[in-house]
Residue frames as a rotation matrix with the C-alpha (Angstrom) as fourth column:
MET 1
0.355 -0.431 0.829 39.51
-0.833 0.256 0.490 -3.94
-0.424 -0.865 -0.269 72.36
ASN 2
0.760 -0.024 0.650 39.68
0.158 0.976 -0.149 -7.13
-0.631 0.216 0.745 70.28
THR 3
0.871 -0.477 0.115 41.98
0.007 -0.223 -0.975 -5.41
0.490 0.850 -0.191 67.80
LYS 4
0.247 -0.800 0.547 44.56
-0.922 -0.367 -0.121 -4.78
0.298 -0.475 -0.828 70.52
ILE 5
0.345 -0.065 0.936 44.20
-0.538 0.804 0.254 -8.34
-0.769 -0.592 0.242 71.79
ASP 6
0.936 0.029 0.352 44.57
0.253 0.639 -0.726 -9.74
-0.246 0.768 0.591 68.27
THR 7
0.652 -0.745 0.138 47.67
-0.398 -0.492 -0.774 -7.61
0.645 0.450 -0.618 67.75
ALA 8
0.112 -0.596 0.795 49.17
-0.983 0.053 0.178 -8.83
-0.148 -0.801 -0.580 71.02
ILE 9
0.615 0.160 0.772 48.38
-0.166 0.984 -0.071 -12.45
-0.771 -0.084 0.631 70.15
ALA 10
0.953 -0.281 0.111 50.08
0.165 0.176 -0.970 -12.07
0.253 0.943 0.214 66.78
TYR 11
0.410 -0.835 0.368 53.12
-0.747 -0.539 -0.390 -10.47
0.524 -0.115 -0.844 68.42
TYR 12
0.079 -0.375 0.924 53.58
-0.867 0.432 0.249 -13.16
-0.492 -0.820 -0.291 71.06
SER 13
0.841 0.216 0.497 52.95
0.040 0.890 -0.455 -15.92
-0.540 0.402 0.739 68.53
LYS 14
0.808 -0.589 0.022 55.74
-0.110 -0.187 -0.976 -14.48
0.579 0.786 -0.216 66.40
GLN 15
0.148 -0.764 0.628 58.04
-0.962 -0.258 -0.086 -14.27
0.228 -0.591 -0.774 69.44
GLY 16
0.405 0.079 0.911 57.31
-0.498 0.855 0.147 -17.90
-0.767 -0.513 0.385 70.26
SER 17
0.981 -0.041 0.191 58.12
0.183 0.537 -0.824 -18.94
-0.068 0.843 0.534 66.70
LYS 18
0.514 -0.844 0.155 61.43
-0.558 -0.466 -0.687 -17.08
0.651 0.267 -0.710 66.90
LEU 19
0.094 -0.458 0.884 62.33
-0.947 0.232 0.221 -18.93
-0.307 -0.858 -0.412 70.10
LEU 20
0.681 0.218 0.699 61.48
-0.096 0.973 -0.210 -22.30
-0.726 0.076 0.683 68.56
LYS 21
0.925 -0.379 0.024 63.58
0.045 0.047 -0.998 -21.50
0.377 0.924 0.060 65.49
THR 22
0.278 -0.853 0.443 66.47
-0.882 -0.409 -0.234 -20.52
0.381 -0.325 -0.866 67.75
VAL 23
0.177 -0.165 0.970 66.30
-0.688 0.684 0.242 -23.80
-0.704 -0.710 0.008 69.65
ASN 24
0.792 0.237 0.562 65.88
0.139 0.827 -0.545 -25.92
-0.594 0.510 0.622 66.54
SER 25
0.890 -0.454 -0.028 68.69
-0.169 -0.273 -0.947 -24.21
0.423 0.848 -0.320 64.63
LYS 26
0.185 -0.860 0.476 71.37
-0.978 -0.206 0.007 -24.74
0.092 -0.467 -0.879 67.28
SER 27
0.531 -0.065 -0.845 73.23
-0.161 0.971 -0.176 -28.02
0.832 0.229 0.505 67.16
ASN 28
-0.336 -0.721 -0.606 75.37
0.590 0.340 -0.732 -27.37
0.734 -0.603 0.311 70.23
ILE 29
0.239 0.530 0.814 72.94
-0.356 -0.732 0.581 -25.74
0.904 -0.428 0.013 72.65
THR 30
-0.830 -0.556 -0.054 73.97
-0.112 0.259 -0.959 -25.80
0.547 -0.790 -0.277 76.29
ALA 31
-0.334 0.708 -0.622 71.69
0.874 0.479 0.076 -26.85
0.352 -0.518 -0.780 79.12
ASP 32
-0.517 0.093 -0.851 71.70
0.518 -0.758 -0.397 -23.31
-0.682 -0.646 0.343 80.50
GLU 33
-0.909 0.189 -0.373 70.63
-0.400 -0.649 0.647 -21.88
-0.120 0.737 0.665 77.15
LEU 34
-0.640 0.688 -0.342 67.91
0.214 0.588 0.780 -24.48
0.738 0.426 -0.524 76.81
ILE 35
-0.337 0.491 -0.803 66.58
0.937 0.091 -0.337 -23.75
-0.093 -0.866 -0.491 80.29
LYS 36
-0.682 0.021 -0.731 66.56
0.107 -0.986 -0.128 -19.98
-0.723 -0.166 0.671 79.65
LEU 37
-0.870 0.365 -0.332 64.80
-0.432 -0.239 0.870 -20.37
0.238 0.900 0.366 76.30
GLY 38
-0.528 0.691 -0.494 62.30
0.583 0.718 0.381 -22.76
0.618 -0.087 -0.781 77.89
GLU 39
-0.421 0.336 -0.843 61.52
0.745 -0.402 -0.532 -20.24
-0.518 -0.851 -0.081 80.61
ASP 40
-0.810 0.090 -0.580 61.05
-0.316 -0.899 0.303 -17.53
-0.494 0.428 0.757 77.98
MET 41
-0.784 0.537 -0.312 58.74
-0.123 0.359 0.925 -19.80
0.609 0.764 -0.216 76.01
ALA 42
-0.455 0.624 -0.635 56.69
0.873 0.452 -0.182 -20.57
0.174 -0.637 -0.751 79.13
ILE 43
-0.577 0.203 -0.791 56.20
0.260 -0.872 -0.414 -16.85
-0.774 -0.445 0.451 79.74
ILE 44
-0.845 0.252 -0.471 55.04
-0.534 -0.440 0.722 -16.35
-0.026 0.862 0.506 76.17
GLU 45
-0.675 0.609 -0.417 52.63
0.304 0.744 0.595 -19.29
0.673 0.275 -0.687 76.45
TYR 46
-0.452 0.498 -0.740 51.14
0.830 -0.069 -0.554 -17.90
-0.327 -0.864 -0.382 79.67
LYS 47
-0.666 0.172 -0.726 50.63
-0.199 -0.979 -0.048 -14.53
-0.719 0.112 0.686 77.99
LEU 48
-0.842 0.358 -0.403 49.02
-0.389 0.114 0.914 -16.13
0.373 0.927 0.044 74.96
THR 49
-0.576 0.646 -0.501 46.68
0.714 0.696 0.077 -18.13
0.399 -0.313 -0.862 77.18
ALA 50
-0.451 0.384 -0.806 45.66
0.557 -0.585 -0.590 -15.01
-0.697 -0.715 0.050 79.10
LEU 51
-0.766 0.133 -0.629 45.06
-0.479 -0.771 0.420 -13.13
-0.429 0.623 0.654 75.87
GLU 52
-0.799 0.500 -0.335 42.91
0.013 0.570 0.821 -15.93
0.601 0.652 -0.462 74.46
ILE 53
-0.421 0.652 -0.631 40.81
0.907 0.285 -0.311 -15.95
-0.022 -0.703 -0.711 77.64
ALA 54
-0.522 0.192 -0.831 40.46
0.149 -0.939 -0.310 -12.17
-0.840 -0.285 0.462 77.51
LYS 55
-0.909 0.157 -0.385 39.40
-0.415 -0.271 0.869 -12.40
0.032 0.950 0.312 73.87
GLU 56
-0.646 0.689 -0.329 36.61
0.504 0.708 0.494 -14.83
0.574 0.153 -0.804 74.75
SER 57
-0.418 0.469 -0.778 35.26
0.815 -0.185 -0.550 -12.58
-0.402 -0.864 -0.305 77.49
């Protein structure tokens, strides 16, 4: 079970890094884009938190 959780944590961590790189690389990001990327990042963070809790249990 921990192997699947570790794999999922690695996946979502990588997705979060991609989002951060996208935001940081754009010099002319619109407010709508920033809001959408922020919402996506929040979802990833919630999933990572849930996975970390599941890993501890």
